[in-house]
C-alpha positions in Angstrom: -98.5 -0.2 -18.0 -101.9 1.3 -16.9 -105.2 0.5 -17.5 -108.1 3.2 -17.1 -106.5 6.5 -15.4 -103.0 7.3 -15.3 -100.6 7.4 -12.7 -99.4 10.9 -11.5 -95.9 9.8 -12.1 -96.5 8.6 -15.7 -98.5 12.1 -16.7 -95.6 13.7 -18.7 -93.7 10.3 -20.2 -93.9 9.4 -23.9 -96.7 9.1 -26.0 -100.3 8.4 -25.1 -101.1 5.1 -26.8 -104.1 2.8 -26.4 -104.0 -0.7 -27.6 -107.6 -1.8 -28.7 -109.4 -5.0 -29.1 -112.6 -4.3 -31.2 -114.6 -7.5 -30.0 -117.3 -8.7 -32.4 -120.5 -7.8 -30.9 -123.9 -10.2 -30.8 -127.2 -8.9 -31.1 -127.5 -9.2 -27.2 -125.3 -7.8 -24.4 -123.7 -11.2 -24.1 -120.2 -10.0 -25.0 -117.2 -12.1 -25.1 -114.6 -10.5 -23.2 -111.7 -12.5 -25.2 -108.1 -10.4 -25.4 -105.4 -11.2 -27.9 -102.3 -12.2 -25.5 -100.0 -10.2 -28.0 -101.4 -6.8 -26.8 -100.0 -7.3 -23.3 -96.6 -7.8 -24.7 -97.1 -5.1 -26.8 -98.0 -2.7 -24.0 -95.0 -4.0 -21.9 -92.3 -3.5 -24.6 -94.4 0.1 -25.3 -94.3 0.8 -21.4 -90.6 0.3 -21.0 -89.8 2.4 -23.8 -91.3 5.3 -22.0 -94.6 5.6 -23.2 -98.3 5.5 -21.2 -100.0 2.4 -22.3 -103.8 1.5 -22.1 -105.7 -1.6 -22.9 -109.4 -1.3 -23.9 -111.1 -4.1 -24.9 -114.6 -3.1 -26.4 -116.2 -6.1 -24.7 -115.1 -5.8 -21.2 -115.8 -1.9 -21.3 -119.5 -2.5 -22.2 -119.6 -5.6 -19.6 -119.1 -2.8 -17.1 -121.0 -0.1 -18.4 -123.6 -0.9 -21.2 -123.6 2.7 -21.9 -119.8 3.2 -22.8 -118.9 4.4 -26.3 -115.4 4.2 -27.7 -115.8 7.4 -29.5 -116.1 9.1 -25.9 -113.5 7.3 -24.1 -111.1 9.9 -22.5 -108.3 7.6 -23.3 -109.2 7.4 -27.2 -109.8 11.4 -27.1 -106.6 11.8 -25.4 -104.4 9.3 -27.3 -101.5 10.0 -29.5 -101.6 6.4 -31.1 -104.3 3.8 -31.2 -103.2 0.2 -32.1 -105.8 -2.1 -33.2 -105.7 -5.4 -33.3 -107.2 -7.5 -36.4 -105.8 -11.1 -35.8 -108.8 -13.1 -37.4 -110.7 -12.2 -40.7 -113.9 -12.3 -38.9 -112.8 -9.5 -36.7 -112.3 -7.4 -39.6 -115.6 -5.2 -39.7 -115.4 -4.6 -36.0 -111.4 -3.5 -36.0 -112.5 -1.3 -39.2 -115.4 0.5 -37.6 -113.3 0.9 -34.3 -111.0 3.0 -36.6 -113.6 4.7 -38.3 -115.0 5.8 -34.6 -111.6 6.9 -33.4 -111.1 9.1 -36.3 -114.8 10.4 -36.1 -114.2 11.3 -32.2 -112.1 14.3 -31.4 -109.2 12.5 -31.1 -106.1 13.5 -32.8 -104.5 9.9 -32.8 -102.7 8.1 -35.5 -104.7 4.8 -35.8 -102.4 1.7 -36.4 -103.8 -2.0 -37.4 -101.9 -5.1 -37.0 -102.3 -8.7 -36.7 -102.5 -11.7 -39.3 -105.0 -10.5 -41.4 -104.1 -6.9 -41.1 -100.8 -8.1 -42.4 -102.0 -10.4 -45.1 -104.6 -7.6 -46.5 -102.4 -4.2 -45.9 -102.5 -3.0 -49.3 -105.8 -3.3 -49.7 -106.5 -1.9 -46.0 -104.6 1.1 -46.5 -106.2 1.7 -50.1 -109.5 1.3 -49.1 -109.7 2.6 -45.3 -108.7 6.3 -45.0 -109.0 6.0 -41.3 -106.2 3.6 -41.1 -102.9 5.5 -40.8 -100.8 2.5 -41.0 -100.5 -1.1 -40.9 -97.9 -3.2 -39.0 -97.0 -6.4 -41.1 -95.6 -9.6 -38.9 -94.4 -9.0 -35.1 -95.5 -5.5 -34.0 -93.3 -4.5 -31.0 -90.3 -3.1 -33.0 -92.5 -1.5 -35.7 -94.6 0.1 -33.1 -91.7 1.5 -31.2 -90.4 2.9 -34.2 -93.8 4.7 -35.0 -94.5 6.0 -31.3 
C-alpha cells in the first residue's frame, strides 16, 4: 500500500486505485483529519490482490497544502478507480461533491461509493448522481476486488 508517490517496483502492477475520504469542510481551515478505518483494510486487500492503492483524505491533504485541490491531484488524474466512502449521512454532500470533482477532472476513473449511507441509498444515488458509476452495498472488500 502506497501513499502519495508510487514505488518503482509497483509501476506496472494491477489497477491504480484511490480510496478517498472527502472530509467535511468548515468555514475555516480547521479541517478534521478523521479517516474511516475500513479504508485501510480495503487498501490492504486490494494491494495484496496486485493493485496500486493510494489513500487520500481531503482534510489531511489541505492541512499540508491549503492550495491542494482534488481535481488536480496526480493520483486522481491517473486513477483507474476511485472509491469514496459515504459512511454517515452528513458526509453525503462532500462525498458526492468529490465524485463530481473526479468526473470533471481529466481522470478516466470509475467512481464507486460505499459505506452505510451509500448502501441504504444506493438506488437514489445511482438514479440522481451520474457522476457515480457504482455503489458497493455492505462489506466492500470482495466487491471492490471484483470491480478492479
